[in-house]
Each structure stands twice: as C-alpha cells, then as structure tokens.
C-alpha positions as CSV (number, residue, x, y, z in Angstrom):
1,X,24.9,31.4,9.3
2,X,26.4,32.6,12.6
3,X,24.7,34.0,15.6
4,X,22.2,36.7,14.8
5,X,22.0,40.2,16.5
6,X,19.6,43.0,16.4
7,X,21.7,45.9,15.3
8,X,20.9,49.6,15.3
9,X,23.3,51.5,13.0
10,X,23.7,55.0,11.5
11,X,23.9,55.2,7.7
12,X,24.6,58.2,5.5
13,X,21.4,58.1,3.5
14,X,18.8,56.5,5.7
15,X,19.8,57.7,9.2
16,X,19.5,55.1,11.9
17,X,18.3,51.7,10.8
18,X,17.6,48.5,12.7
19,X,18.2,45.0,11.2
20,X,19.3,41.4,11.8
21,X,23.0,40.9,11.4
22,X,25.8,38.3,11.9
23,X,29.1,38.5,13.8
24,X,30.9,40.4,11.0
25,X,28.0,42.9,10.8
26,X,28.2,43.4,14.6
27,X,31.8,44.5,14.4
28,X,31.1,47.0,11.5
29,X,28.1,48.3,13.3
30,X,30.1,49.1,16.5
31,X,32.9,50.8,14.5
32,X,30.3,53.0,12.8
33,X,28.9,54.2,16.2
34,X,26.0,51.8,16.3
35,X,24.9,49.4,19.0
36,X,23.6,46.0,19.7
37,X,20.2,45.8,21.4
38,X,19.9,44.0,24.8
39,X,18.2,40.7,24.7
40,X,15.6,42.0,27.1
41,X,14.7,44.8,24.7
42,X,14.7,42.4,21.7
43,X,12.1,40.2,23.5
44,X,10.0,43.1,24.5
45,X,9.9,44.8,21.2
46,X,10.0,42.0,18.7
47,X,9.0,38.8,20.5
48,X,8.8,35.9,18.1
49,X,9.1,38.2,15.1
50,X,12.9,38.6,15.3
51,X,13.5,36.7,12.0
52,X,11.6,39.3,9.9
53,X,13.2,42.4,11.4
54,X,14.4,44.8,8.7
55,X,14.6,48.5,7.9
56,X,11.3,48.2,6.2
57,X,9.3,47.3,9.4
58,X,11.3,49.1,12.1
59,X,11.5,52.8,13.0
60,X,14.5,54.3,14.8
61,X,14.5,57.7,16.5
62,X,17.0,60.4,15.3
63,X,19.3,59.7,18.3
64,X,19.2,55.9,17.6
65,X,18.0,55.1,21.1
66,X,14.3,54.4,20.5
67,X,13.1,51.6,18.3
68,X,9.5,50.8,17.3
69,X,8.4,47.8,15.3
70,X,5.4,47.4,12.9
71,X,4.1,44.2,14.3
72,X,2.2,42.3,11.5
73,X,-1.4,41.3,12.1
74,X,-2.4,37.7,12.3
75,X,-4.1,38.1,9.0
76,X,-1.0,39.4,7.4
77,X,1.1,36.7,8.9
78,X,-1.3,34.0,7.8
79,X,-1.3,35.3,4.3
80,X,2.5,35.4,4.1
81,X,3.0,32.0,5.7
82,X,0.3,30.5,3.5
83,X,2.0,31.8,0.4
84,X,5.4,30.4,1.5
85,X,3.8,27.0,2.2
86,X,1.9,26.9,-1.1
87,X,5.1,27.7,-3.0
88,X,6.9,24.9,-1.1
89,X,4.1,22.4,-1.8
90,X,4.2,23.4,-5.5
91,X,7.9,22.5,-5.6
92,X,7.2,19.1,-3.8
93,X,4.4,18.3,-6.2
94,X,6.6,19.0,-9.2
95,X,9.3,16.8,-7.7
96,X,6.8,14.1,-7.1
97,X,5.4,14.2,-10.6
98,X,9.0,14.2,-12.1
99,X,9.8,11.1,-10.1
100,X,6.5,9.3,-10.5
101,X,6.5,9.4,-14.3
102,X,4.9,6.9,-16.7
103,X,8.2,5.0,-17.2
104,X,9.0,4.6,-13.5
105,X,5.4,3.8,-12.7
106,X,5.6,0.8,-15.0
107,X,8.6,-0.5,-12.9
108,X,6.8,0.0,-9.6
109,X,5.1,-2.6,-7.5
110,X,1.4,-2.0,-6.7
111,X,2.4,-1.1,-3.1
112,X,4.9,1.5,-4.3
113,X,2.3,3.0,-6.7
114,X,-0.2,3.1,-3.8
115,X,2.1,5.0,-1.4
116,X,3.2,7.5,-4.0
117,X,-0.4,8.2,-5.0
118,X,-1.2,8.8,-1.3
119,X,1.8,11.0,-0.9
120,X,0.8,13.2,-3.9
121,X,-2.8,13.4,-2.6
122,X,-1.5,14.4,0.9
123,X,0.4,17.2,-0.8
124,X,-2.7,18.4,-2.6
125,X,-4.8,18.2,0.6
126,X,-2.1,19.8,2.8
127,X,-3.7,23.2,3.1
128,X,-6.9,21.6,4.3
129,X,-5.2,20.2,7.4
130,X,-6.4,21.6,10.8
131,X,-4.1,24.4,12.0
132,X,-2.9,25.5,8.6
133,X,-0.8,27.6,8.1
134,X,0.7,27.0,11.6
135,X,1.9,30.5,12.3
136,X,3.9,29.7,15.4
137,X,5.3,26.4,14.2
138,X,8.7,26.4,12.5
139,X,8.3,23.0,10.9
140,X,4.8,22.4,9.5
141,X,3.7,18.7,9.2
142,X,4.7,18.2,5.6
143,X,3.9,14.7,4.2
144,X,6.8,12.3,4.3
145,X,8.2,11.5,0.9
146,X,8.1,7.7,0.3
147,X,11.3,5.7,-0.2
148,X,12.0,5.1,-3.8
149,X,12.1,1.3,-3.5
150,X,9.7,1.0,-0.6
151,X,8.5,-2.4,0.5
152,X,5.6,-3.2,2.8
153,X,6.5,-2.8,6.4
154,X,3.4,-4.4,8.0
155,X,1.8,-7.8,7.6
156,X,-1.5,-6.2,6.4
157,X,0.3,-4.1,3.7
158,X,2.2,-7.2,2.5
159,X,-1.0,-9.2,2.3
160,X,-2.7,-6.5,0.3
161,X,0.3,-6.4,-2.1
162,X,0.3,-10.2,-2.6
163,X,-3.5,-10.3,-3.1
164,X,-3.1,-7.6,-5.9
165,X,-0.3,-9.7,-7.4
166,X,-2.5,-12.8,-7.3
167,X,-5.3,-11.0,-9.2
168,X,-2.8,-9.7,-11.8
169,X,-1.4,-13.2,-12.4
170,X,-4.8,-14.8,-12.4
171,X,-6.2,-12.3,-15.0
172,X,-3.1,-13.0,-17.1
173,X,-4.0,-16.7,-17.2
174,X,-7.7,-15.9,-17.9
175,X,-6.7,-13.6,-20.8
176,X,-3.6,-15.3,-22.1
177,X,-3.6,-15.7,-26.0
178,X,-1.5,-18.8,-25.4
179,X,-4.0,-20.6,-23.2
180,X,-5.5,-23.8,-24.7
181,X,-7.1,-27.1,-23.8
182,X,-7.3,-30.4,-25.4
183,X,-11.1,-30.8,-26.0
184,X,-12.8,-34.1,-25.8
185,X,-14.1,-33.2,-29.3
186,X,-10.6,-34.0,-30.6
187,X,-9.5,-30.4,-31.2
188,X,-7.1,-28.2,-29.3
189,X,-9.0,-24.9,-28.7
190,X,-8.2,-21.5,-27.3
191,X,-9.0,-21.3,-23.6
192,X,-9.1,-17.6,-22.7
193,X,-12.0,-15.2,-22.0
194,X,-12.2,-14.1,-25.6
195,X,-12.4,-17.7,-26.8
196,X,-15.3,-18.4,-24.3
197,X,-17.2,-15.3,-25.7
198,X,-16.6,-16.5,-29.2
199,X,-18.0,-20.0,-28.5
200,X,-21.0,-18.5,-26.7
201,X,-21.6,-16.3,-29.8
202,X,-21.4,-19.2,-32.2
203,X,-23.8,-21.3,-30.2
204,X,-26.3,-18.4,-30.1
205,X,-25.9,-18.0,-33.9
206,X,-26.5,-21.8,-34.6
207,X,-29.5,-21.9,-32.3
208,X,-31.0,-18.8,-34.0
209,X,-30.4,-20.0,-37.6
210,X,-30.8,-23.7,-37.3
211,X,-27.6,-24.5,-39.3
212,X,-26.2,-28.0,-38.6
213,X,-22.4,-27.0,-38.7
214,X,-20.4,-23.9,-38.4
215,X,-16.8,-23.0,-39.1
216,X,-14.6,-22.8,-35.9
217,X,-11.0,-21.7,-35.7
218,X,-8.9,-24.0,-33.6
219,X,-5.9,-23.0,-31.5
220,X,-3.5,-23.7,-34.4
221,X,-5.7,-21.3,-36.6
222,X,-6.9,-24.2,-38.7
223,X,-10.7,-24.2,-39.4
224,X,-13.0,-27.0,-38.3
225,X,-16.6,-27.7,-39.0
226,X,-18.4,-28.3,-35.7
227,X,-21.9,-29.2,-34.7
228,X,-23.9,-27.4,-32.1
229,X,-23.3,-30.3,-29.7
230,X,-19.6,-30.1,-30.2
231,X,-19.6,-26.4,-29.5
232,X,-21.6,-26.9,-26.3
233,X,-19.1,-29.5,-25.2
234,X,-16.3,-27.1,-25.8
235,X,-18.3,-24.4,-24.0
236,X,-18.7,-26.6,-20.9
237,X,-15.0,-27.5,-21.0
238,X,-14.0,-23.8,-21.0
239,X,-16.4,-23.2,-18.1
240,X,-14.7,-26.1,-16.2
241,X,-11.3,-24.6,-16.9
242,X,-12.4,-21.2,-15.7
243,X,-13.8,-22.8,-12.5
244,X,-10.6,-24.7,-11.9
245,X,-8.6,-21.5,-12.2
246,X,-10.9,-19.7,-9.8
247,X,-10.6,-22.5,-7.3
248,X,-6.8,-22.2,-7.5
249,X,-7.0,-18.5,-7.0
250,X,-9.3,-18.9,-4.0
251,X,-6.8,-21.4,-2.5
252,X,-4.0,-18.9,-2.8
253,X,-6.1,-16.1,-1.4
254,X,-7.0,-18.3,1.6
255,X,-3.3,-19.0,2.2
256,X,-2.5,-15.3,2.1
257,X,-5.4,-14.3,4.4
258,X,-4.5,-17.0,7.0
259,X,-0.8,-16.3,7.1
260,X,0.6,-15.2,10.4
261,X,3.9,-13.7,9.4
262,X,5.4,-11.7,6.6
263,X,7.8,-14.6,5.9
264,X,4.9,-16.9,5.5
265,X,3.1,-14.5,3.0
266,X,6.3,-14.1,1.0
267,X,6.8,-17.8,0.7
268,X,3.5,-18.3,-1.2
269,X,4.2,-18.9,-4.9
270,X,1.4,-18.6,-7.5
271,X,1.3,-21.3,-10.2
272,X,-1.6,-21.9,-12.5
273,X,0.3,-23.9,-15.1
274,X,-0.9,-27.3,-13.9
275,X,-4.6,-26.5,-13.7
276,X,-6.6,-28.9,-15.8
277,X,-10.2,-29.8,-16.4
278,X,-11.8,-32.9,-15.1
C-alpha cells in the first residue's frame, strides 16, 4: 500500500465525502474538483484515528470546506479492538491445535510438549493481561509461537528435560514385560512391578490358607510348584532388584543436578541393563 491521504471529494450521489486514499485516488480526487487535507488539519481533526476515517464517520459541509469527525468513545474503541484481538487469538489457537495434534505430540520431546502447552495457555489467558486491549498500541504483546523443533536453550531447561527422560526410561525398566532375574530358587522369574505384586498376592494367599505349595508361573510361562519360603525368597530378590534400579536412577539424577554445563548434561547416558542383585 502506498502513502495514505485524507481526501475530500465530490460525488454524484453522496455529495462531498471524506476518506483515506492512496496515490492513485489522490489524482482522481483532484481531477474531480476535490482536495487533499493539510497535515495540520488532519492532526487536529482526526488525531490517532486516521486509519478508521471513512464516509461513515465523517461529515463534510456542502461546499466541501468543513469536515467534522465522529470520534469514537474509549468504550467503543475498546469493544472494537477487543473483538479484533479475540478473532486473531481464535485463529492462533486453531493453528496451534492443528499443529499440536496427537500424532505430532507423540513425536515431541517432553520439553517441546511443555513449551507448546504453555504457548496455548498463554493464548487462552491473553485477554487477562494488564492493559488489554491496548487501544493505542499497534502491536499487542501476542505470545511467541514456539519453534517446531525447539531444544532447551538454558542449562536449567535441559536438566529438567533430562530428568524427565530419566524417569521415563526408569519406569520402562520397572514395568518391562521382558525384565527377569535368575532366582536363587533355581527359577528364572519375571522382574517387573506386576510380577512383584503377583508374588505379594501369592504369599498373602498361602499365609491365609495354610497350603504348603502353590502354582507359580515362571518367566518362560512354565508352571512350578513353590513353597512359601521360596516365594518369600523371590519376593526379597525382586525388592533387591528394585532397590538396585532406584540406586542407579538416583546416581544419574545426581549427575544431572551437579552438572555445570549443557554439554556435561547431554553427555550423560542412562543404562540400566547391567543392574544386578547382590
């Protein structure tokens, strides 16, 4: 768009009208016997409202020399500005939801999910910010859209991300259906959280009923007849394995928390594959 002018022009149907125009409108206006308002008059009559000048809110005398302007009230301006901002925020929210869909969410890191969730919440809370709707501010402080493949930019954000990764990997080992231990009872047994609960339940059942042996499914899905003492041995070994995994997790957490640089945090590798029971 070129330079804008406040033009006062005669028309066959409406008489004299006043409106914003561009360079090409200026030439036509002058050819038709109209005129361009002096900047001093523009500032005096319209002030900061030049962008909304139109034949709907201006009145021109019959000779085209006197112009009056229906200056909107602050309440009217606030309402109009708020409606414009709300429409824009609605568009941004739709764009955010379209990007941050279920499929893409599954591909995101926890850090990326965190900043996109914050961005969306900032959009929702936008109208509650002090100063809304910023009547005399051309560029309201819209939330900044996150980068699509954002990575932590501070040491603290990176530490938080790595700690979340540690918890996720640790829980994977605690819940893995492939986890097993070689029990001192001679059997290979499942060694995840579900297995621990099952052993606890079998022990409770044997102690309640007084039976001497009970059927127990080993890691290879073959049944074995175990005594209460054997089950308690397995229970203790599962507790020991869990404690060893927790100790390894705390070791990695301590490494993350004590790291002084982002490079140091990124160099930490989580490995629970060699954790054994004593």
